[in-house]
ZANUMAR-102500 format. One record per atom (N, C-alpha, C): residue number from 1; z, y, x; atom name; chain; residue in one letter. Coordinates in nm, 3 decimals. Layout:
tordren lomi: NUM, up: Z, north: Y, east: X, dovo: CA, drenza: A, sevex: A
...
//
This chain:
tordren lomi: 1, up: 0.482, north: -0.555, east: -3.479, dovo: N, drenza: A, sevex: M
tordren lomi: 1, up: 0.465, north: -0.578, east: -3.337, dovo: CA, drenza: A, sevex: M
tordren lomi: 1, up: 0.471, north: -0.447, east: -3.260, dovo: C, drenza: A, sevex: M
tordren lomi: 2, up: 0.411, north: -0.341, east: -3.315, dovo: N, drenza: A, sevex: Y
tordren lomi: 2, up: 0.411, north: -0.212, east: -3.247, dovo: CA, drenza: A, sevex: Y
tordren lomi: 2, up: 0.553, north: -0.165, east: -3.218, dovo: C, drenza: A, sevex: Y
tordren lomi: 3, up: 0.643, north: -0.182, east: -3.315, dovo: N, drenza: A, sevex: Q
tordren lomi: 3, up: 0.782, north: -0.139, east: -3.295, dovo: CA, drenza: A, sevex: Q
tordren lomi: 3, up: 0.850, north: -0.219, east: -3.186, dovo: C, drenza: A, sevex: Q
tordren lomi: 4, up: 0.825, north: -0.348, east: -3.177, dovo: N, drenza: A, sevex: S
tordren lomi: 4, up: 0.887, north: -0.428, east: -3.072, dovo: CA, drenza: A, sevex: S
tordren lomi: 4, up: 0.834, north: -0.387, east: -2.935, dovo: C, drenza: A, sevex: S
tordren lomi: 5, up: 0.706, north: -0.352, east: -2.926, dovo: N, drenza: A, sevex: I
tordren lomi: 5, up: 0.650, north: -0.304, east: -2.799, dovo: CA, drenza: A, sevex: I
tordren lomi: 5, up: 0.715, north: -0.171, east: -2.762, dovo: C, drenza: A, sevex: I
tordren lomi: 6, up: 0.731, north: -0.082, east: -2.859, dovo: N, drenza: A, sevex: Q
tordren lomi: 6, up: 0.794, north: 0.046, east: -2.832, dovo: CA, drenza: A, sevex: Q
tordren lomi: 6, up: 0.938, north: 0.028, east: -2.784, dovo: C, drenza: A, sevex: Q
tordren lomi: 7, up: 1.012, north: -0.061, east: -2.849, dovo: N, drenza: A, sevex: R
tordren lomi: 7, up: 1.150, north: -0.088, east: -2.805, dovo: CA, drenza: A, sevex: R
tordren lomi: 7, up: 1.150, north: -0.144, east: -2.664, dovo: C, drenza: A, sevex: R
tordren lomi: 8, up: 1.056, north: -0.233, east: -2.634, dovo: N, drenza: A, sevex: F
tordren lomi: 8, up: 1.045, north: -0.290, east: -2.501, dovo: CA, drenza: A, sevex: F
tordren lomi: 8, up: 1.016, north: -0.182, east: -2.398, dovo: C, drenza: A, sevex: F
tordren lomi: 9, up: 0.922, north: -0.093, east: -2.428, dovo: N, drenza: A, sevex: L
tordren lomi: 9, up: 0.884, north: 0.012, east: -2.333, dovo: CA, drenza: A, sevex: L
tordren lomi: 9, up: 0.994, north: 0.115, east: -2.314, dovo: C, drenza: A, sevex: L
tordren lomi: 10, up: 1.080, north: 0.131, east: -2.412, dovo: N, drenza: A, sevex: N
tordren lomi: 10, up: 1.186, north: 0.230, east: -2.402, dovo: CA, drenza: A, sevex: N
tordren lomi: 10, up: 1.317, north: 0.175, east: -2.347, dovo: C, drenza: A, sevex: N
tordren lomi: 11, up: 1.316, north: 0.050, east: -2.298, dovo: N, drenza: A, sevex: K
tordren lomi: 11, up: 1.438, north: -0.008, east: -2.241, dovo: CA, drenza: A, sevex: K
tordren lomi: 11, up: 1.484, north: 0.074, east: -2.121, dovo: C, drenza: A, sevex: K
tordren lomi: 12, up: 1.606, north: 0.048, east: -2.082, dovo: N, drenza: A, sevex: E
tordren lomi: 12, up: 1.665, north: 0.117, east: -1.968, dovo: CA, drenza: A, sevex: E
tordren lomi: 12, up: 1.574, north: 0.109, east: -1.846, dovo: C, drenza: A, sevex: E
tordren lomi: 13, up: 1.571, north: 0.215, east: -1.768, dovo: N, drenza: A, sevex: R
tordren lomi: 13, up: 1.484, north: 0.223, east: -1.650, dovo: CA, drenza: A, sevex: R
tordren lomi: 13, up: 1.521, north: 0.115, east: -1.549, dovo: C, drenza: A, sevex: R
tordren lomi: 14, up: 1.424, north: 0.064, east: -1.476, dovo: N, drenza: A, sevex: P
tordren lomi: 14, up: 1.449, north: -0.038, east: -1.374, dovo: CA, drenza: A, sevex: P
tordren lomi: 14, up: 1.542, north: 0.012, east: -1.265, dovo: C, drenza: A, sevex: P
tordren lomi: 15, up: 1.604, north: -0.081, east: -1.194, dovo: N, drenza: A, sevex: S
tordren lomi: 15, up: 1.701, north: -0.045, east: -1.091, dovo: CA, drenza: A, sevex: S
tordren lomi: 15, up: 1.638, north: -0.002, east: -0.960, dovo: C, drenza: A, sevex: S
tordren lomi: 16, up: 1.507, north: -0.022, east: -0.942, dovo: N, drenza: A, sevex: I
tordren lomi: 16, up: 1.441, north: 0.021, east: -0.820, dovo: CA, drenza: A, sevex: I
tordren lomi: 16, up: 1.422, north: 0.171, east: -0.824, dovo: C, drenza: A, sevex: I
tordren lomi: 17, up: 1.457, north: 0.238, east: -0.715, dovo: N, drenza: A, sevex: A
tordren lomi: 17, up: 1.446, north: 0.383, east: -0.709, dovo: CA, drenza: A, sevex: A
tordren lomi: 17, up: 1.300, north: 0.426, east: -0.720, dovo: C, drenza: A, sevex: A
tordren lomi: 18, up: 1.277, north: 0.540, east: -0.783, dovo: N, drenza: A, sevex: I
tordren lomi: 18, up: 1.143, north: 0.591, east: -0.807, dovo: CA, drenza: A, sevex: I
tordren lomi: 18, up: 1.069, north: 0.614, east: -0.675, dovo: C, drenza: A, sevex: I
tordren lomi: 19, up: 1.136, north: 0.671, east: -0.576, dovo: N, drenza: A, sevex: S
tordren lomi: 19, up: 1.070, north: 0.707, east: -0.452, dovo: CA, drenza: A, sevex: S
tordren lomi: 19, up: 1.052, north: 0.587, east: -0.358, dovo: C, drenza: A, sevex: S
tordren lomi: 20, up: 1.117, north: 0.477, east: -0.387, dovo: N, drenza: A, sevex: Q
tordren lomi: 20, up: 1.107, north: 0.359, east: -0.303, dovo: CA, drenza: A, sevex: Q
tordren lomi: 20, up: 0.971, north: 0.293, east: -0.320, dovo: C, drenza: A, sevex: Q
tordren lomi: 21, up: 0.913, north: 0.250, east: -0.211, dovo: N, drenza: A, sevex: K
tordren lomi: 21, up: 0.787, north: 0.178, east: -0.218, dovo: CA, drenza: A, sevex: K
tordren lomi: 21, up: 0.813, north: 0.040, east: -0.275, dovo: C, drenza: A, sevex: K
tordren lomi: 22, up: 0.737, north: 0.002, east: -0.375, dovo: N, drenza: A, sevex: T
tordren lomi: 22, up: 0.760, north: -0.123, east: -0.446, dovo: CA, drenza: A, sevex: T
tordren lomi: 22, up: 0.645, north: -0.219, east: -0.422, dovo: C, drenza: A, sevex: T
tordren lomi: 23, up: 0.677, north: -0.342, east: -0.387, dovo: N, drenza: A, sevex: T
tordren lomi: 23, up: 0.575, north: -0.443, east: -0.366, dovo: CA, drenza: A, sevex: T
tordren lomi: 23, up: 0.539, north: -0.509, east: -0.499, dovo: C, drenza: A, sevex: T
tordren lomi: 24, up: 0.432, north: -0.586, east: -0.497, dovo: N, drenza: A, sevex: K
tordren lomi: 24, up: 0.390, north: -0.658, east: -0.617, dovo: CA, drenza: A, sevex: K
tordren lomi: 24, up: 0.500, north: -0.755, east: -0.661, dovo: C, drenza: A, sevex: K
tordren lomi: 25, up: 0.563, north: -0.823, east: -0.567, dovo: N, drenza: A, sevex: K
tordren lomi: 25, up: 0.669, north: -0.918, east: -0.602, dovo: CA, drenza: A, sevex: K
tordren lomi: 25, up: 0.790, north: -0.848, east: -0.662, dovo: C, drenza: A, sevex: K
tordren lomi: 26, up: 0.826, north: -0.730, east: -0.609, dovo: N, drenza: A, sevex: Q
tordren lomi: 26, up: 0.937, north: -0.654, east: -0.666, dovo: CA, drenza: A, sevex: Q
tordren lomi: 26, up: 0.903, north: -0.606, east: -0.807, dovo: C, drenza: A, sevex: Q
tordren lomi: 27, up: 0.782, north: -0.558, east: -0.824, dovo: N, drenza: A, sevex: F
tordren lomi: 27, up: 0.737, north: -0.515, east: -0.956, dovo: CA, drenza: A, sevex: F
tordren lomi: 27, up: 0.746, north: -0.631, east: -1.055, dovo: C, drenza: A, sevex: F
tordren lomi: 28, up: 0.697, north: -0.748, east: -1.014, dovo: N, drenza: A, sevex: L
tordren lomi: 28, up: 0.701, north: -0.867, east: -1.100, dovo: CA, drenza: A, sevex: L
tordren lomi: 28, up: 0.845, north: -0.902, east: -1.137, dovo: C, drenza: A, sevex: L
tordren lomi: 29, up: 0.932, north: -0.900, east: -1.040, dovo: N, drenza: A, sevex: S
tordren lomi: 29, up: 1.073, north: -0.933, east: -1.064, dovo: CA, drenza: A, sevex: S
tordren lomi: 29, up: 1.136, north: -0.836, east: -1.164, dovo: C, drenza: A, sevex: S
tordren lomi: 30, up: 1.116, north: -0.706, east: -1.143, dovo: N, drenza: A, sevex: E
tordren lomi: 30, up: 1.173, north: -0.605, east: -1.233, dovo: CA, drenza: A, sevex: E
tordren lomi: 30, up: 1.112, north: -0.615, east: -1.373, dovo: C, drenza: A, sevex: E
tordren lomi: 31, up: 0.982, north: -0.631, east: -1.379, dovo: N, drenza: A, sevex: H
tordren lomi: 31, up: 0.914, north: -0.642, east: -1.508, dovo: CA, drenza: A, sevex: H
tordren lomi: 31, up: 0.967, north: -0.762, east: -1.586, dovo: C, drenza: A, sevex: H
tordren lomi: 32, up: 0.974, north: -0.877, east: -1.522, dovo: N, drenza: A, sevex: N
tordren lomi: 32, up: 1.019, north: -0.997, east: -1.591, dovo: CA, drenza: A, sevex: N
tordren lomi: 32, up: 1.166, north: -0.991, east: -1.629, dovo: C, drenza: A, sevex: N
tordren lomi: 33, up: 1.245, north: -0.922, east: -1.550, dovo: N, drenza: A, sevex: K
tordren lomi: 33, up: 1.387, north: -0.905, east: -1.582, dovo: CA, drenza: A, sevex: K
tordren lomi: 33, up: 1.404, north: -0.823, east: -1.711, dovo: C, drenza: A, sevex: K
tordren lomi: 34, up: 1.317, north: -0.728, east: -1.732, dovo: N, drenza: A, sevex: L
tordren lomi: 34, up: 1.326, north: -0.638, east: -1.847, dovo: CA, drenza: A, sevex: L
tordren lomi: 34, up: 1.244, north: -0.683, east: -1.968, dovo: C, drenza: A, sevex: L
tordren lomi: 35, up: 1.168, north: -0.790, east: -1.952, dovo: N, drenza: A, sevex: S
tordren lomi: 35, up: 1.074, north: -0.831, east: -2.056, dovo: CA, drenza: A, sevex: S
tordren lomi: 35, up: 1.121, north: -0.949, east: -2.138, dovo: C, drenza: A, sevex: S
tordren lomi: 36, up: 1.083, north: -0.950, east: -2.266, dovo: N, drenza: A, sevex: P
tordren lomi: 36, up: 1.107, north: -1.071, east: -2.347, dovo: CA, drenza: A, sevex: P
tordren lomi: 36, up: 1.014, north: -1.182, east: -2.297, dovo: C, drenza: A, sevex: P
tordren lomi: 37, up: 1.042, north: -1.304, east: -2.336, dovo: N, drenza: A, sevex: L
tordren lomi: 37, up: 0.965, north: -1.419, east: -2.287, dovo: CA, drenza: A, sevex: L
tordren lomi: 37, up: 0.815, north: -1.407, east: -2.311, dovo: C, drenza: A, sevex: L
tordren lomi: 38, up: 0.775, north: -1.353, east: -2.424, dovo: N, drenza: A, sevex: D
tordren lomi: 38, up: 0.632, north: -1.344, east: -2.454, dovo: CA, drenza: A, sevex: D
tordren lomi: 38, up: 0.559, north: -1.240, east: -2.370, dovo: C, drenza: A, sevex: D
tordren lomi: 39, up: 0.632, north: -1.157, east: -2.295, dovo: N, drenza: A, sevex: L
tordren lomi: 39, up: 0.569, north: -1.057, east: -2.208, dovo: CA, drenza: A, sevex: L
tordren lomi: 39, up: 0.597, north: -1.083, east: -2.059, dovo: C, drenza: A, sevex: L
tordren lomi: 40, up: 0.643, north: -1.203, east: -2.027, dovo: N, drenza: A, sevex: Q
tordren lomi: 40, up: 0.665, north: -1.237, east: -1.888, dovo: CA, drenza: A, sevex: Q
tordren lomi: 40, up: 0.530, north: -1.243, east: -1.817, dovo: C, drenza: A, sevex: Q
tordren lomi: 41, up: 0.530, north: -1.208, east: -1.689, dovo: N, drenza: A, sevex: A
tordren lomi: 41, up: 0.406, north: -1.201, east: -1.613, dovo: CA, drenza: A, sevex: A
tordren lomi: 41, up: 0.410, north: -1.296, east: -1.494, dovo: C, drenza: A, sevex: A
tordren lomi: 42, up: 0.295, north: -1.312, east: -1.430, dovo: N, drenza: A, sevex: T
tordren lomi: 42, up: 0.282, north: -1.391, east: -1.309, dovo: CA, drenza: A, sevex: T
tordren lomi: 42, up: 0.209, north: -1.307, east: -1.205, dovo: C, drenza: A, sevex: T
tordren lomi: 43, up: 0.212, north: -1.355, east: -1.082, dovo: N, drenza: A, sevex: I
tordren lomi: 43, up: 0.139, north: -1.286, east: -0.975, dovo: CA, drenza: A, sevex: I
tordren lomi: 43, up: -0.010, north: -1.283, east: -1.007, dovo: C, drenza: A, sevex: I
tordren lomi: 44, up: -0.062, north: -1.389, east: -1.064, dovo: N, drenza: A, sevex: L
tordren lomi: 44, up: -0.204, north: -1.393, east: -1.099, dovo: CA, drenza: A, sevex: L
tordren lomi: 44, up: -0.240, north: -1.288, east: -1.205, dovo: C, drenza: A, sevex: L
tordren lomi: 45, up: -0.153, north: -1.270, east: -1.302, dovo: N, drenza: A, sevex: L
tordren lomi: 45, up: -0.177, north: -1.165, east: -1.402, dovo: CA, drenza: A, sevex: L
tordren lomi: 45, up: -0.173, north: -1.027, east: -1.338, dovo: C, drenza: A, sevex: L
tordren lomi: 46, up: -0.079, north: -1.005, east: -1.248, dovo: N, drenza: A, sevex: L
tordren lomi: 46, up: -0.071, north: -0.876, east: -1.178, dovo: CA, drenza: A, sevex: L
tordren lomi: 46, up: -0.196, north: -0.851, east: -1.095, dovo: C, drenza: A, sevex: L
tordren lomi: 47, up: -0.244, north: -0.954, east: -1.030, dovo: N, drenza: A, sevex: S
tordren lomi: 47, up: -0.366, north: -0.940, east: -0.949, dovo: CA, drenza: A, sevex: S
tordren lomi: 47, up: -0.486, north: -0.903, east: -1.036, dovo: C, drenza: A, sevex: S
tordren lomi: 48, up: -0.500, north: -0.967, east: -1.150, dovo: N, drenza: A, sevex: R
tordren lomi: 48, up: -0.610, north: -0.936, east: -1.241, dovo: CA, drenza: A, sevex: R
tordren lomi: 48, up: -0.596, north: -0.793, east: -1.293, dovo: C, drenza: A, sevex: R
tordren lomi: 49, up: -0.473, north: -0.752, east: -1.327, dovo: N, drenza: A, sevex: F
tordren lomi: 49, up: -0.449, north: -0.616, east: -1.374, dovo: CA, drenza: A, sevex: F
tordren lomi: 49, up: -0.493, north: -0.515, east: -1.268, dovo: C, drenza: A, sevex: F
tordren lomi: 50, up: -0.457, north: -0.541, east: -1.143, dovo: N, drenza: A, sevex: R
tordren lomi: 50, up: -0.494, north: -0.449, east: -1.035, dovo: CA, drenza: A, sevex: R
tordren lomi: 50, up: -0.646, north: -0.440, east: -1.020, dovo: C, drenza: A, sevex: R
tordren lomi: 51, up: -0.713, north: -0.552, east: -1.036, dovo: N, drenza: A, sevex: T
tordren lomi: 51, up: -0.860, north: -0.553, east: -1.027, dovo: CA, drenza: A, sevex: T
tordren lomi: 51, up: -0.922, north: -0.474, east: -1.141, dovo: C, drenza: A, sevex: T
tordren lomi: 52, up: -0.873, north: -0.498, east: -1.261, dovo: N, drenza: A, sevex: E
tordren lomi: 52, up: -0.931, north: -0.432, east: -1.379, dovo: CA, drenza: A, sevex: E
tordren lomi: 52, up: -0.893, north: -0.285, east: -1.392, dovo: C, drenza: A, sevex: E
tordren lomi: 53, up: -0.780, north: -0.248, east: -1.338, dovo: N, drenza: A, sevex: K
tordren lomi: 53, up: -0.731, north: -0.110, east: -1.349, dovo: CA, drenza: A, sevex: K
tordren lomi: 53, up: -0.720, north: -0.045, east: -1.211, dovo: C, drenza: A, sevex: K
tordren lomi: 54, up: -0.818, north: -0.065, east: -1.128, dovo: N, drenza: A, sevex: A
tordren lomi: 54, up: -0.816, north: -0.019, east: -0.988, dovo: CA, drenza: A, sevex: A
tordren lomi: 54, up: -0.791, north: 0.132, east: -0.975, dovo: C, drenza: A, sevex: A
tordren lomi: 55, up: -0.834, north: 0.210, east: -1.073, dovo: N, drenza: A, sevex: L
tordren lomi: 55, up: -0.814, north: 0.356, east: -1.065, dovo: CA, drenza: A, sevex: L
tordren lomi: 55, up: -0.667, north: 0.396, east: -1.069, dovo: C, drenza: A, sevex: L
tordren lomi: 56, up: -0.581, north: 0.309, east: -1.117, dovo: N, drenza: A, sevex: L
tordren lomi: 56, up: -0.437, north: 0.340, east: -1.120, dovo: CA, drenza: A, sevex: L
tordren lomi: 56, up: -0.372, north: 0.325, east: -0.984, dovo: C, drenza: A, sevex: L
tordren lomi: 57, up: -0.441, north: 0.260, east: -0.892, dovo: N, drenza: A, sevex: F
tordren lomi: 57, up: -0.384, north: 0.230, east: -0.760, dovo: CA, drenza: A, sevex: F
tordren lomi: 57, up: -0.449, north: 0.314, east: -0.653, dovo: C, drenza: A, sevex: F
tordren lomi: 58, up: -0.366, north: 0.390, east: -0.581, dovo: N, drenza: A, sevex: K
tordren lomi: 58, up: -0.416, north: 0.467, east: -0.467, dovo: CA, drenza: A, sevex: K
tordren lomi: 58, up: -0.378, north: 0.399, east: -0.336, dovo: C, drenza: A, sevex: K
tordren lomi: 59, up: -0.282, north: 0.309, east: -0.344, dovo: N, drenza: A, sevex: N
tordren lomi: 59, up: -0.236, north: 0.234, east: -0.227, dovo: CA, drenza: A, sevex: N
tordren lomi: 59, up: -0.175, north: 0.102, east: -0.276, dovo: C, drenza: A, sevex: N
tordren lomi: 60, up: -0.099, north: 0.037, east: -0.193, dovo: N, drenza: A, sevex: E
tordren lomi: 60, up: -0.039, north: -0.091, east: -0.231, dovo: CA, drenza: A, sevex: E
tordren lomi: 60, up: 0.096, north: -0.076, east: -0.301, dovo: C, drenza: A, sevex: E
tordren lomi: 61, up: 0.135, north: 0.046, east: -0.333, dovo: N, drenza: A, sevex: N
tordren lomi: 61, up: 0.263, north: 0.069, east: -0.400, dovo: CA, drenza: A, sevex: N
tordren lomi: 61, up: 0.252, north: 0.032, east: -0.548, dovo: C, drenza: A, sevex: N
tordren lomi: 62, up: 0.342, north: -0.055, east: -0.593, dovo: N, drenza: A, sevex: W
tordren lomi: 62, up: 0.348, north: -0.097, east: -0.733, dovo: CA, drenza: A, sevex: W
tordren lomi: 62, up: 0.460, north: -0.020, east: -0.802, dovo: C, drenza: A, sevex: W
tordren lomi: 63, up: 0.443, north: 0.108, east: -0.820, dovo: N, drenza: A, sevex: S
tordren lomi: 63, up: 0.544, north: 0.194, east: -0.881, dovo: CA, drenza: A, sevex: S
tordren lomi: 63, up: 0.579, north: 0.147, east: -1.022, dovo: C, drenza: A, sevex: S
tordren lomi: 64, up: 0.707, north: 0.116, east: -1.042, dovo: N, drenza: A, sevex: I
tordren lomi: 64, up: 0.754, north: 0.071, east: -1.173, dovo: CA, drenza: A, sevex: I
tordren lomi: 64, up: 0.726, north: 0.179, east: -1.278, dovo: C, drenza: A, sevex: I
tordren lomi: 65, up: 0.762, north: 0.302, east: -1.246, dovo: N, drenza: A, sevex: D
tordren lomi: 65, up: 0.746, north: 0.413, east: -1.341, dovo: CA, drenza: A, sevex: D
tordren lomi: 65, up: 0.600, north: 0.440, east: -1.376, dovo: C, drenza: A, sevex: D
tordren lomi: 66, up: 0.513, north: 0.429, east: -1.281, dovo: N, drenza: A, sevex: K
tordren lomi: 66, up: 0.373, north: 0.462, east: -1.303, dovo: CA, drenza: A, sevex: K
tordren lomi: 66, up: 0.294, north: 0.347, east: -1.367, dovo: C, drenza: A, sevex: K
tordren lomi: 67, up: 0.325, north: 0.224, east: -1.331, dovo: N, drenza: A, sevex: L
tordren lomi: 67, up: 0.239, north: 0.112, east: -1.370, dovo: CA, drenza: A, sevex: L
tordren lomi: 67, up: 0.292, north: 0.023, east: -1.481, dovo: C, drenza: A, sevex: L
tordren lomi: 68, up: 0.420, north: 0.029, east: -1.508, dovo: N, drenza: A, sevex: R
tordren lomi: 68, up: 0.475, north: -0.067, east: -1.604, dovo: CA, drenza: A, sevex: R
tordren lomi: 68, up: 0.417, north: -0.048, east: -1.745, dovo: C, drenza: A, sevex: R
tordren lomi: 69, up: 0.413, north: 0.072, east: -1.792, dovo: N, drenza: A, sevex: R
tordren lomi: 69, up: 0.360, north: 0.097, east: -1.927, dovo: CA, drenza: A, sevex: R
tordren lomi: 69, up: 0.213, north: 0.056, east: -1.938, dovo: C, drenza: A, sevex: R
tordren lomi: 70, up: 0.125, north: 0.098, east: -1.845, dovo: N, drenza: A, sevex: P
tordren lomi: 70, up: -0.014, north: 0.051, east: -1.853, dovo: CA, drenza: A, sevex: P
tordren lomi: 70, up: -0.025, north: -0.101, east: -1.843, dovo: C, drenza: A, sevex: P
tordren lomi: 71, up: 0.061, north: -0.161, east: -1.760, dovo: N, drenza: A, sevex: F
tordren lomi: 71, up: 0.057, north: -0.306, east: -1.747, dovo: CA, drenza: A, sevex: F
tordren lomi: 71, up: 0.095, north: -0.374, east: -1.878, dovo: C, drenza: A, sevex: F
tordren lomi: 72, up: 0.199, north: -0.327, east: -1.944, dovo: N, drenza: A, sevex: V
tordren lomi: 72, up: 0.242, north: -0.387, east: -2.071, dovo: CA, drenza: A, sevex: V
tordren lomi: 72, up: 0.132, north: -0.370, east: -2.176, dovo: C, drenza: A, sevex: V
tordren lomi: 73, up: 0.071, north: -0.255, east: -2.183, dovo: N, drenza: A, sevex: L
tordren lomi: 73, up: -0.037, north: -0.234, east: -2.279, dovo: CA, drenza: A, sevex: L
tordren lomi: 73, up: -0.155, north: -0.326, east: -2.250, dovo: C, drenza: A, sevex: L
tordren lomi: 74, up: -0.188, north: -0.340, east: -2.123, dovo: N, drenza: A, sevex: W
tordren lomi: 74, up: -0.296, north: -0.432, east: -2.085, dovo: CA, drenza: A, sevex: W
tordren lomi: 74, up: -0.258, north: -0.576, east: -2.119, dovo: C, drenza: A, sevex: W
tordren lomi: 75, up: -0.135, north: -0.613, east: -2.086, dovo: N, drenza: A, sevex: L
tordren lomi: 75, up: -0.088, north: -0.750, east: -2.110, dovo: CA, drenza: A, sevex: L
tordren lomi: 75, up: -0.088, north: -0.785, east: -2.258, dovo: C, drenza: A, sevex: L
tordren lomi: 76, up: -0.048, north: -0.692, east: -2.341, dovo: N, drenza: A, sevex: T
tordren lomi: 76, up: -0.044, north: -0.718, east: -2.485, dovo: CA, drenza: A, sevex: T
tordren lomi: 76, up: -0.184, north: -0.723, east: -2.547, dovo: C, drenza: A, sevex: T
tordren lomi: 77, up: -0.283, north: -0.672, east: -2.476, dovo: N, drenza: A, sevex: S
tordren lomi: 77, up: -0.421, north: -0.678, east: -2.527, dovo: CA, drenza: A, sevex: S
tordren lomi: 77, up: -0.484, north: -0.815, east: -2.501, dovo: C, drenza: A, sevex: S
tordren lomi: 78, up: -0.424, north: -0.896, east: -2.415, dovo: N, drenza: A, sevex: L
tordren lomi: 78, up: -0.478, north: -1.028, east: -2.383, dovo: CA, drenza: A, sevex: L
tordren lomi: 78, up: -0.439, north: -1.130, east: -2.489, dovo: C, drenza: A, sevex: L
tordren lomi: 79, up: -0.528, north: -1.222, east: -2.514, dovo: N, drenza: A, sevex: T
tordren lomi: 79, up: -0.494, north: -1.333, east: -2.602, dovo: CA, drenza: A, sevex: T
tordren lomi: 79, up: -0.423, north: -1.440, east: -2.520, dovo: C, drenza: A, sevex: T
tordren lomi: 80, up: -0.364, north: -1.536, east: -2.587, dovo: N, drenza: A, sevex: S
tordren lomi: 80, up: -0.300, north: -1.648, east: -2.517, dovo: CA, drenza: A, sevex: S
tordren lomi: 80, up: -0.401, north: -1.723, east: -2.430, dovo: C, drenza: A, sevex: S
tordren lomi: 81, up: -0.522, north: -1.738, east: -2.482, dovo: N, drenza: A, sevex: K
tordren lomi: 81, up: -0.626, north: -1.806, east: -2.407, dovo: CA, drenza: A, sevex: K
tordren lomi: 81, up: -0.665, north: -1.728, east: -2.281, dovo: C, drenza: A, sevex: K
tordren lomi: 82, up: -0.671, north: -1.595, east: -2.294, dovo: N, drenza: A, sevex: D
tordren lomi: 82, up: -0.700, north: -1.510, east: -2.177, dovo: CA, drenza: A, sevex: D
tordren lomi: 82, up: -0.595, north: -1.530, east: -2.069, dovo: C, drenza: A, sevex: D
tordren lomi: 83, up: -0.467, north: -1.527, east: -2.109, dovo: N, drenza: A, sevex: K
tordren lomi: 83, up: -0.358, north: -1.545, east: -2.014, dovo: CA, drenza: A, sevex: K
tordren lomi: 83, up: -0.365, north: -1.681, east: -1.945, dovo: C, drenza: A, sevex: K
tordren lomi: 84, up: -0.390, north: -1.786, east: -2.023, dovo: N, drenza: A, sevex: E
tordren lomi: 84, up: -0.401, north: -1.920, east: -1.966, dovo: CA, drenza: A, sevex: E
tordren lomi: 84, up: -0.515, north: -1.928, east: -1.866, dovo: C, drenza: A, sevex: E
tordren lomi: 85, up: -0.628, north: -1.869, east: -1.902, dovo: N, drenza: A, sevex: K
tordren lomi: 85, up: -0.746, north: -1.871, east: -1.815, dovo: CA, drenza: A, sevex: K
tordren lomi: 85, up: -0.717, north: -1.799, east: -1.683, dovo: C, drenza: A, sevex: K
tordren lomi: 86, up: -0.653, north: -1.683, east: -1.690, dovo: N, drenza: A, sevex: I
tordren lomi: 86, up: -0.619, north: -1.608, east: -1.569, dovo: CA, drenza: A, sevex: I
tordren lomi: 86, up: -0.521, north: -1.687, east: -1.483, dovo: C, drenza: A, sevex: I
tordren lomi: 87, up: -0.422, north: -1.748, east: -1.545, dovo: N, drenza: A, sevex: N
tordren lomi: 87, up: -0.319, north: -1.821, east: -1.471, dovo: CA, drenza: A, sevex: N
tordren lomi: 87, up: -0.371, north: -1.952, east: -1.411, dovo: C, drenza: A, sevex: N
tordren lomi: 88, up: -0.484, north: -2.001, east: -1.458, dovo: N, drenza: A, sevex: K
tordren lomi: 88, up: -0.543, north: -2.123, east: -1.401, dovo: CA, drenza: A, sevex: K
tordren lomi: 88, up: -0.621, north: -2.093, east: -1.275, dovo: C, drenza: A, sevex: K
tordren lomi: 89, up: -0.669, north: -1.971, east: -1.260, dovo: N, drenza: A, sevex: N
tordren lomi: 89, up: -0.751, north: -1.933, east: -1.144, dovo: CA, drenza: A, sevex: N
tordren lomi: 89, up: -0.668, north: -1.906, east: -1.023, dovo: C, drenza: A, sevex: N
//
């Protein structure tokens, strides 16, 4: 599993420019475009991530380069039940 996560994290960089301000919806779109099915995200998962990892956010910018790796690591730490519970709220 570790190798598949590493391959996923090392995929080609997203098409959104680094300096461009990125919204949560843009981040979600780029993340899901680059992710295998088992790592697809939802707005609810992103919202929970932002709450739990508030120190990563200085503003409302969802920087692909800055946040994608921490998000994937956080996402892979969740169980299926955790994801279902978050998505139900």
